[in-house]
C-alpha positions in Angstrom: 0.0 0.0 0.0 2.9 2.4 0.8 4.3 1.8 -2.7 0.9 2.5 -4.3 0.7 5.8 -2.4 4.1 6.8 -3.7 3.0 6.1 -7.3 -0.2 8.1 -6.8 1.9 11.1 -5.6 3.9 11.0 -8.8 0.8 10.7 -10.9 -0.8 13.7 -9.2 1.9 15.9 -10.7 1.3 14.7 -14.4 -2.4 13.9 -14.5 -4.4 15.3 -11.6 -7.8 14.1 -12.8 -6.7 10.5 -13.3 -4.9 10.6 -9.9 -8.1 11.9 -8.2 -10.2 9.1 -9.8 -7.8 6.4 -8.7 -7.6 7.8 -5.2 -11.3 7.7 -4.9 -11.4 4.0 -5.9 -8.4 3.2 -3.6 -10.2 4.8 -0.7 -13.3 2.7 -1.3 -11.1 -0.4 -1.5 -9.3 0.3 1.8 -12.6 0.8 3.6 -13.5 -2.7 2.6 -10.2 -4.3 3.5 -8.8 -4.9 7.0 -5.3 -3.9 7.9 -3.4 -4.9 10.9 -4.7 -8.0 12.8 -6.8 -10.0 10.3 -9.0 -12.8 11.5 -12.3 -14.6 10.7 -15.3 -13.2 12.6 -16.9 -16.6 12.3 -20.6 -17.2 12.8 -22.3 -15.3 15.6 -21.9 -17.1 19.0 -25.0 -18.7 20.5 -25.8 -19.6 24.1 -28.3 -22.1 25.4 -30.8 -20.8 28.0 -32.0 -23.7 30.2 -35.1 -22.8 32.0 -36.2 -20.2 29.5 -39.9 -20.7 28.6 -40.5 -22.3 25.2 -42.9 -20.1 23.1 -44.2 -20.1 19.6 -41.4 -18.5 17.5 -38.6 -19.5 20.0 -35.2 -20.5 18.6 -34.3 -23.9 20.1 -32.1 -26.9 20.0 -33.2 -30.5 20.6 -31.4 -31.9 23.6 -29.9 -35.4 23.6 -31.8 -38.0 25.6 -31.2 -38.1 29.3 -28.3 -40.3 30.1 -26.6 -39.6 26.8 -23.0 -38.3 27.0 -22.5 -37.8 23.2 -23.0 -34.3 21.8 -26.5 -33.7 20.7 -28.1 -32.2 17.5 -26.6 -28.7 17.1 -29.0 -27.6 14.5 -31.3 -24.6 15.3 -35.1 -24.9 15.0 -37.9 -22.5 15.1 -41.0 -23.4 17.1 -43.9 -23.3 14.7 -46.6 -24.4 17.1 -47.2 -26.0 20.6 -49.8 -28.6 21.5 -50.8 -30.2 24.8 -50.4 -34.0 25.2 -51.2 -36.4 28.1 -47.6 -36.2 29.3 -46.9 -32.5 28.7 -46.4 -30.4 25.6 -45.2 -31.1 22.1 -43.6 -28.6 19.7 -43.7 -28.6 15.9 -40.3 -27.4 14.7 -38.9 -26.0 11.4 -35.2 -26.1 10.8 -33.5 -22.8 10.5 -31.3 -23.2 7.5 -30.4 -21.5 4.2 -31.2 -24.8 2.4 -34.3 -26.9 2.4 -35.6 -26.9 6.0 -36.7 -30.1 7.7 -39.7 -30.4 10.0 -39.7 -32.2 13.3 -41.7 -32.7 16.5 -40.2 -32.9 20.0 -41.3 -32.9 23.6 -41.0 -29.4 25.0 -39.1 -30.9 27.9 -36.4 -31.9 25.4 -35.9 -28.4 24.0 -33.7 -25.6 25.1 -34.0 -22.0 23.9 -31.0 -20.6 22.1 -30.0 -17.0 21.7 -27.5 -16.0 19.0 -25.5 -12.8 19.4 -27.1 -11.3 16.4 -30.5 -11.6 18.1 -32.1 -8.7 19.9 -32.3 -9.3 23.6 -34.2 -7.5 26.3 -32.5 -8.5 29.6 -33.8 -8.5 33.1 -32.5 -9.8 36.5 -33.9 -12.1 39.1 -32.4 -11.8 42.6 -31.2 -15.1 44.0 -29.9 -13.9 47.4 -27.9 -11.2 49.2 -25.7 -10.7 52.2 -25.8 -7.3 54.0 -23.0 -6.5 56.4 -22.1 -3.0 55.3 -24.8 -0.7 56.5 -25.5 2.0 53.9 -22.6 1.1 51.6 -23.3 0.2 48.0 -23.8 -3.4 47.1 -21.4 -5.5 45.1 -23.3 -7.5 42.5 -22.8 -11.0 41.1 -24.6 -11.8 37.9 -25.0 -15.4 36.7 -25.1 -15.0 32.9 -23.4 -15.5 29.6 -21.0 -12.6 29.8 -21.7 -11.0 26.4 -25.4 -10.6 27.2 -24.6 -9.4 30.7 -22.3 -6.7 29.1 -25.2 -5.7 26.8 -27.4 -5.4 29.9 -24.8 -3.1 31.6 -25.0 -0.7 28.6 -28.3 0.4 30.1 -27.2 0.6 33.7 -23.5 1.6 33.4 -22.7 3.1 30.0 -19.6 5.3 30.4 -19.6 4.8 34.2 -17.1 2.0 34.8 -13.8 3.1 36.4 -11.9 -0.1 36.0 -12.3 -3.5 34.3 -10.1 -6.4 35.4 -10.5 -9.6 33.4 -8.7 -12.9 33.3 -10.1 -14.4 30.0 -9.6 -17.9 28.7 -6.0 -18.4 27.7 -6.9 -20.6 24.8 -4.5 -23.4 25.9 -6.5 -26.1 24.2 -7.1 -27.7 27.6 -10.9 -27.4 27.5 -10.8 -24.0 29.3 -13.5 -22.3 27.1 -16.3 -23.0 24.6 -17.1 -21.4 21.3 -20.7 -22.0 20.2 -21.3 -24.7 22.7 -18.1 -26.6 21.7 -14.8 -26.8 23.6 -12.0 -25.4 21.4 -9.4 -28.1 21.2 -5.7 -27.5 20.8 -5.6 -28.9 17.3 -8.4 -26.7 16.0 -7.0 -24.9 12.9 -9.2 -21.8 13.7 -8.7 -21.7 17.5 -6.8 -18.4 17.4 -9.3 -16.8 15.1 -12.2 -18.0 17.2 -10.6 -16.7 20.3 -10.0 -13.3 18.7 -13.7 -13.1 17.5 -14.8 -14.2 21.0 -12.7 -11.4 22.7 -13.4 -8.7 20.2 -17.2 -8.9 20.6 -16.8 -8.5 24.4 -14.2 -5.7 24.2 -16.3 -3.7 21.9 -19.2 -3.7 24.4 -16.8 -3.1 27.3 -15.6 0.0 25.4 -19.0 1.5 25.8 -19.0 0.9 29.5 -15.6 2.4 30.4 -15.5 6.1 31.4 -13.7 7.7 28.4 -12.3 10.5 30.6 -10.5 8.4 33.2 -10.6 4.6 33.4 -8.5 1.5 32.8 -8.9 -1.9 31.3 -6.7 -4.6 32.8 -6.3 -7.9 30.9 -4.1 -10.9 32.0 -2.9 -13.4 29.4 0.0 -15.9 28.9 2.3 -16.6 25.9 -0.4 -18.4 23.9 -2.3 -15.3 22.8 -0.4 -12.2 24.2 0.8 -11.1 20.8 -2.6 -11.3 19.2 -4.3 -9.8 22.2 -1.9 -6.8 22.1 -2.8 -6.1 18.5 -6.5 -6.6 19.2 -6.3 -4.0 22.0 -4.4 -1.6 19.7 -7.1 -1.9 17.0 -10.1 -1.8 19.4 -8.9 1.1 21.5 -6.8 3.3 19.1 -6.8 6.4 21.3 -5.8 4.6 24.6 -2.3 4.4 26.2 -1.4 0.7 26.3 1.4 -0.9 28.3 2.2 -4.5 29.0 4.0 -5.8 32.1 5.4 -9.3 33.0 4.3 -10.7 36.4 5.9 -13.6 38.2 3.0 -15.8 39.4 4.8 -19.1 39.8 8.3 -18.7 41.4 8.9 -22.4 41.3 8.4 -22.5 37.5 6.2 -24.7 35.3 8.6 -27.3 33.7 8.3 -28.0 30.0 10.5 -30.5 28.3 13.1 -28.9 26.1 11.8 -25.4 26.8 12.2 -22.6 29.4 10.3 -23.2 32.6 7.5 -20.7 32.8 7.2 -18.4 35.8 5.3 -15.4 34.6 2.3 -14.2 32.7 1.5 -10.8 31.1 -0.8 -8.0 32.1 -2.0 -5.4 29.6 -3.0 -2.0 31.0 -5.2 0.0 28.7 -5.5 3.6 30.0 -8.2 6.0 28.8 -8.4 9.8 29.2 -6.4 11.1 32.1 -5.9 7.7 33.7 -2.3 7.1 34.8 -0.3 4.8 37.0 -0.2 6.1 40.6 3.1 5.8 42.6 3.4 2.8 44.8 5.2 1.9 48.1 7.0 -0.7 46.0 8.6 -0.7 42.6 7.0 -4.1 42.1 10.4 -5.7 41.2 12.4 -5.6 44.4 11.0 -6.4 47.8 11.3 -3.4 50.2 12.8 -4.4 53.5 10.9 -3.2 56.5 14.0 -1.6 58.0 15.2 -0.1 54.7 13.6 3.4 55.1 15.1 5.6 52.4 16.6 9.1 53.1 14.6 12.2 52.4 15.9 13.9 49.3 17.1 17.5 49.4 17.6 19.3 46.0 20.2 21.8 45.0 18.8 25.4 45.0 20.6 26.3 41.7 18.3 25.9 38.7 20.0 24.0 35.8 19.0 22.7 32.4 17.6 24.7 29.4 16.2 28.1 30.2 18.2 28.5 33.5 20.4 31.4 32.5 20.3 34.5 34.5 19.2 36.6 31.5 15.9 34.7 31.3 14.7 35.9 34.8 17.1 38.4 36.2 15.2 38.7 39.5 16.2 35.1 40.4 19.9 36.1 40.4 20.6 37.3 44.0 23.2 36.7 46.7 23.1 34.6 49.9 25.4 35.9 52.6 27.4 33.5 54.8 29.7 34.3 57.7 33.3 34.4 56.6 34.6 32.7 59.7 32.2 29.7 60.2 30.1 29.7 57.1 26.8 30.1 58.9 23.9 31.8 57.2 23.7 35.6 57.6 21.2 37.1 55.2 20.1 37.5 51.6 20.6 40.4 49.2 18.5 42.0 46.5 18.7 40.7 42.9 21.7 42.1 41.1 21.1 44.5 38.2 21.5 42.6 34.9 24.2 45.1 33.9 26.4 44.2 36.9 28.8 41.3 37.5 29.0 39.5 40.9 32.5 41.0 41.3 30.9 44.4 41.3 28.8 43.5 44.4 30.0 44.2 48.0 28.4 41.9 50.7 27.9 43.0 54.3 31.0 43.2 56.5 32.3 39.8 57.7 30.3 37.9 55.0 30.9 36.2 51.7 28.3 36.1 48.9 27.1 32.8 47.3 25.7 33.1 43.8 23.9 30.7 41.5 27.0 30.1 39.4 27.8 26.6 38.2 31.2 24.9 37.9 31.6 26.2 34.4 31.2 29.8 35.5 27.7 30.2 34.0 25.5 32.7 35.7 22.2 30.8 36.3 19.2 31.3 38.7 18.0 30.2 42.1 14.9 28.1 42.2 13.3 30.4 44.9 12.9 34.1 45.2 14.6 35.9 48.2 11.3 36.1 50.1 10.3 32.4 49.5 13.9 31.4 50.5 13.7 33.2 53.8 10.2 31.7 54.5 11.5 28.2 53.7 14.6 28.9 55.9 12.4 29.8 58.9 10.4 26.6 58.4 13.5 24.5 58.2 13.0 23.6 54.5 16.4 25.0 53.6 19.9 23.7 54.6 23.5 24.2 53.6 26.1 21.6 52.6 29.5 21.3 54.2 32.0 24.1 53.5 34.2 23.7 50.4 37.8 23.3 51.7 39.1 25.6 48.9 36.6 28.4 48.7 35.0 28.2 52.1 31.5 28.4 50.5 28.5 26.2 51.1 25.8 25.1 48.6 22.2 25.7 49.6 19.7 22.9 49.3 15.9 22.9 49.8 12.8 20.7 49.9 10.8 20.7 46.7 7.0 21.3 46.9 6.2 17.6 46.7 8.5 16.9 49.7 7.0 19.9 51.6 3.5 18.4 51.0 4.6 15.1 52.4 6.1 16.8 55.5 2.8 18.7 56.0 0.7 15.5 55.5 2.8 13.5 57.9 4.2 11.0 55.3 7.6 12.5 56.2 8.1 12.7 59.9 9.8 15.7 61.6 12.2 14.4 64.3 13.4 17.9 65.3 15.9 20.5 64.1 19.6 20.5 63.5 21.8 23.3 65.1 21.3 25.6 62.1 17.6 25.2 62.1 17.0 22.8 59.2 14.6 19.9 59.9 15.6 16.4 60.8 13.4 14.3 58.6 12.7 10.6 57.8 9.9 8.9 55.9 7.1 7.4 57.9 7.3 3.6 57.4 5.5 2.7 54.2 5.2 6.3 53.0 7.9 6.3 50.4 6.6 5.8 46.9 8.2 4.5 43.7 7.4 4.4 40.1 6.4 0.7 39.5 8.5 -1.3 37.0 7.3 -3.3 34.0 8.5 -6.5 35.6 6.7 -7.6 38.8 8.3 -10.0 41.2 6.5 -10.1 44.5 6.1 -13.0 46.9 2.4 -12.0 47.4 1.6 -12.6 43.7 2.3 -16.4 43.8 -1.0 -17.9 42.5 -0.6 -21.2 44.4 -0.1 -19.6 47.9 -2.4 -16.6 47.5 -4.9 -17.7 44.9 -5.8 -21.4 45.3 -5.3 -21.1 49.1 -8.0 -18.5 49.4 -10.6 -20.6 47.6 -9.6 -23.6 49.9 -9.9 -21.4 53.0 -13.2 -19.8 52.1 -14.7 -23.0 50.6 -13.2 -26.1 52.2 -13.3 -29.1 50.0 -14.0 -27.1 46.8 -11.5 -26.4 44.0 -11.3 -23.9 41.2 -8.6 -24.1 38.5 -5.9 -21.5 38.5 -7.4 -18.6 40.5 -5.4 -15.4 40.6 -3.5 -14.3 43.7 -5.8 -12.0 45.7 -2.9 -9.6 46.3 -1.9 -9.5 42.6 -5.4 -8.3 41.6 -5.5 -5.9 44.5 -2.1 -4.3 43.5 -3.1 -4.0 39.9 -6.3 -2.1 40.8 -4.7 0.0 43.4 -2.5 1.8 40.8 -5.7 3.3 39.3 -8.5 3.4 41.9 -6.6 4.2 45.1 -7.7 7.8 44.9 -11.3 6.8 43.7 -13.1 5.7 46.9 -16.4 5.5 44.9 -15.0 3.5 41.9 -17.0 1.0 40.0 -15.0 -2.1 39.1 -16.2 -4.7 36.5 -15.0 -8.3 36.0 -16.8 -10.1 33.3 -14.7 -13.3 33.5 -15.2 -13.4 37.3 -14.6 -17.1 37.9 -13.8 -17.6 41.6 -14.6 -13.9 42.5 -11.1 -12.7 43.2 -11.7 -9.2 41.8 -14.7 -8.6 44.1 -12.7 -9.9 47.0 -9.8 -7.5 46.1 -12.1 -4.5 45.9 -13.4 -5.3 49.4 -9.8 -5.4 50.6 -9.1 -2.0 49.1 -12.2 -0.6 50.8 -11.1 -1.8 54.2 -7.7 -0.2 53.8 -9.1 3.3 53.3 -12.8 3.3 54.2 -13.8 3.4 50.5 -17.2 2.7 49.1 -16.0 1.1 45.8 -18.3 -1.5 44.4 -17.7 -4.4 42.1 -19.8 -6.1 39.4 -18.8 -9.8 38.9 -20.2 -11.6 35.9 -19.8 -15.4 35.4 -21.8 -18.2 33.9 -22.8 -21.3 35.8 -20.8 -23.7 33.6 -20.0 -27.1 35.0 -16.5 -28.5 34.5 -15.9 -30.8 31.5 -15.2 -33.9 33.5 -18.1 -33.2 35.9 -20.5 -32.8 33.0 -19.8 -36.4 31.8 -20.6 -37.7 35.3 -23.8 -35.7 35.6 -25.1 -36.6 32.1 -24.6 -40.3 32.9 -26.9 -39.7 35.9 -29.6 -38.4 33.5 -29.1 -34.7 34.4 -29.1 -31.7 32.2 -28.2 -28.0 32.5 -31.2 -26.3 34.2 -31.8 -29.2 36.6 -31.2 -28.1 40.2 -28.8 -31.1 40.8 -26.8 -30.0 37.8 -26.7 -26.3 38.4 -25.6 -26.6 42.0 -22.2 -27.7 40.7 -21.8 -24.7 38.3 -19.1 -22.0 38.8 -21.4 -19.3 39.9 -23.5 -21.3 42.4 -20.7 -23.5 43.6 -17.7 -21.1 43.8 -18.3 -17.4 43.0 -21.4 -16.6 45.1 -20.3 -18.7 48.2 -16.8 -17.3 48.0 -17.9 -13.7 48.1 -20.4 -14.5 50.8 -17.7 -16.2 52.9 -15.3 -13.3 52.4 -18.0 -10.8 53.8 -19.2 -12.9 56.7 -15.9 -14.5 57.6 -17.7 -17.9 57.7 -17.5 -20.9 55.4 -20.6 -22.3 53.8 -20.9 -24.7 56.7 -20.9 -21.8 59.1 -17.4 -22.2 60.5 -15.0 -19.3 61.0 -12.6 -19.1 58.1 -9.1 -20.2 59.2 -6.1 -18.1 58.4 -5.1 -14.4 58.1 -4.8 -11.8 55.4 -1.2 -10.7 54.9 1.0 -8.0 53.4 -0.8 -4.6 53.0 -3.4 -5.2 55.6 -3.1 -8.1 58.1 -6.2 -9.4 60.0 -8.0 -12.6 60.5 -10.2 -13.8 57.6 -12.9 -14.7 60.1 -13.4 -10.9 60.8 -15.0 -10.6 57.3 -15.7 -7.3 55.7 -18.3 -4.5 56.3 -19.7 -4.9 52.8 -22.9 -5.8 51.0 -23.5 -8.1 48.1 -26.5 -9.1 46.0 -26.7 -12.0 43.6 -28.7 -12.1 40.3 -29.4 -14.3 37.3 -29.9 -12.7 33.9 -33.3 -13.2 32.3 -34.6 -12.7 28.8 -37.8 -10.7 28.4 -40.0 -9.9 25.4 -40.5 -6.3 24.3 -44.2 -6.8 24.6 -44.0 -7.7 28.3 -41.6 -4.8 28.9 -43.7 -2.2 27.2 -46.8 -3.2 28.9 -45.1 -3.2 32.4 -45.5 -6.9 32.8 -41.7 -7.4 33.4 -41.2 -4.7 36.1 -40.0 -7.1 38.7 -37.2 -8.3 36.4 -36.4 -4.8 35.2 -36.4 -3.4 38.7 -32.9 -4.7 39.7 -31.5 -2.9 36.7 -33.0 0.4 37.8 -31.5 -0.2 41.2 -28.1 -0.8 39.7 -28.3 2.2 37.5 -29.1 4.4 40.5 -25.9 3.1 42.3 -26.8 -0.3 43.8 -27.5 1.4 47.1 -30.2 1.0 49.7 -33.6 -0.7 49.1 -34.4 -2.2 45.8 -37.8 -1.0 44.5 -39.6 -4.1 43.2 -43.2 -3.2 44.1 -45.0 0.1 43.3 -47.9 -0.7 45.6 -51.5 0.6 45.1 -50.3 4.2 44.6 -48.2 3.3 41.6 -45.0 4.9 42.9 -42.2 4.3 45.4 -39.3 6.3 46.8 -36.2 4.7 48.2 -33.1 6.3 49.8 -31.4 7.2 46.4 -33.9 6.7 43.6 -37.6 6.6 42.9 -40.1 5.1 40.4 -43.4 6.6 39.2 -45.8 4.5 37.2 -49.2 6.0 37.9 -48.9 9.6 36.6 -52.4 10.3 37.9 -50.8 10.2 41.4 -48.0 12.5 40.3 -48.9 15.2 42.9 -48.5 12.7 45.8 -45.3 11.5 44.3 -43.9 15.0 43.9 -44.9 15.8 47.4 -42.9 12.8 48.7 -39.9 13.9 46.5 -40.0 17.3 48.2 -39.4 15.6 51.5 -36.0 14.1 50.5 -32.8 15.5 49.2 -31.0 12.2 48.7 -32.9 10.9 45.7 -30.8 11.6 42.6 -32.5 9.4 39.9 -36.2 9.1 39.0 -37.7 6.6 36.6 -41.1 7.5 35.1 -43.0 4.7 33.4 -45.1 6.4 30.7 -45.4 6.5 26.9 -46.8 10.0 27.2 -44.0 12.5 26.3 -46.0 15.5 27.7 -46.6 13.8 31.0 -42.9 12.9 31.3 -41.8 16.5 30.5 -44.3 17.8 33.1 -42.7 15.5 35.8 -39.2 16.6 34.8 -40.1 20.3 35.2 -41.4 19.7 38.7 -38.3 17.9 39.9 -35.1 19.6 41.0 -32.6 20.2 38.2 -30.0 17.9 39.8 -32.3 14.9 39.7 -31.7 12.7 36.6 -35.0 11.6 35.2 -35.4 8.6 32.9 -38.5 7.7 30.8 -39.4 4.0 31.0 -39.6 1.9 29.0 -38.7 4.1 26.0 -35.1 4.4 27.2 -34.8 0.7 27.9 -36.2 -0.5 24.6 -34.2 2.1 22.5 -31.0 1.1 24.3 -31.2 -2.6 23.3 -32.4 -1.8 19.8 -29.4 0.5 19.3 -27.0 -2.3 20.5 -27.9 -4.3 17.5 -26.0 -1.9 15.2 -22.7 -3.4 16.4 -22.9 -5.8 13.5 -22.1 -9.0 15.3 
């Protein structure tokens, strides 16, 4: 393409019209052709929805007979009609195909609804439990769902509001660690890299809509199988972001591989948006800081150096400091020297010698402080002098830069007293020294075996989860970006064992924050366990199958255990948290969490207010996941909670508005009406700072707009 551009440039000089015509055609061609990372988008993904009601028009698969372990019929069928039988219901089916469709009949009990990613969805949520131990703090939420559809749901509740996303996606090792279209992707699949990229791109494009464009971060962990492709995918998906990759040691013992280097690390991509940047840390992440290795406080030379430091630039910053001739102690300061005069033309007070901002090459420079600021700093102990030069008898002044002064005033640097000349004796408060973190992390606390798998075992005795992340590794990665955001919203849509939510709770305890996490995971059962359950005649959707799924068996109970300090059996968790904040795990956390399962609604039921109980949790999440969830509007047709309100019966608007005038904490109001005039009337009567949303118009439009993604 670059060679073609050069030729076009040459042609432009000899035949402008032909050049313009060719450029037009080339532009059209480049818009149709992908450059950079090229991969197959594959057919849209599909997800089976056990428990979803079979209706006329539903898209379904026919399940294998109970007790079968072989893969069933993967064709998709449309339900043409339903009829009752003595034993239940039977469906008449028509194959969904580009060729000649087949017809079939099947028991409704042997069908499962399927949603393809190109289909419009209208999501809802059903609460499946909660734990409240944090007073008025916001709730962490756990959502049992296929993560792409859950991300689509969040575009209504959290579009542009997520401060940090931390994900640990499938590494595509070929070890049955993820499925594509209901099939495990094997290591010998010729298209496994392409399928993985298509799988990731779909989710990252939705995540892009959720992140706050002004200040947020996406954190993605990966290993050597896909890190090169992931890096290019991130560059293409987020062209305006600042992207950096670090290597993190997660297995100090190494994972042996015959004839190859033993693997100890993995990679973490940090994708930073807007003003997001890496905050300084109390560790450089590469070298362990010894408890007794408290660094010295840095004093800087008072002479300005570098470009733009010559006296002629700011003459008022060229002034003398007077020292006693005999002992070198400070005496006084003089006025700035006229630009036409040389220091040799200046006469200091009797018994003193003048010190000027002149470097070793004889260049006349500037001081960094004015005479008045210098004397103020001197009185506060922020200025000191070096030892006397044995040849000249002069002493170089040093001072504390503004950042150091701020740390002294905040207490991060302790004042131990004053030296004989009045300058402060200083040392860093233990743990207050900060460093710029390195791109290689090597911390004992990041070992996945000791601080990942161990936590699952401690919280959930007898239960296992493959390769959980170190709790402290996730905590450290997030801290760089949300330490100064006590109200941050953190999303993990490959939640697995719930480590990210656990880490956010740890961060809250350390500084009293009110950060909240959103954890999304499906309820997939492990490959080996699936075979055993199928032999027992079980299927997804059966209670005895679902209880072994990731969400129900690991994620929800782990988060509940972390908050309460109790195992699922009610025993205190054994062991202590370490490193940044040490305390018994049995103490738990002052946090709240609510658990939900994603549902699929019809636009008819939504528009006619028949799905309010399933839409209600989404309104609560959109309003901040705080306080009471409004799931019943009562006989009056309205309800007001601590932070949001819902009005359905506009005939009772006066009563509703009267109740709103009694509160100043409600910041979001949802009005259920198709009448635009009535909605505008309500808006005019509410305070300007209240955000008002029209239901269900905003809801339906949101999910219709999402279909323009082109999946």
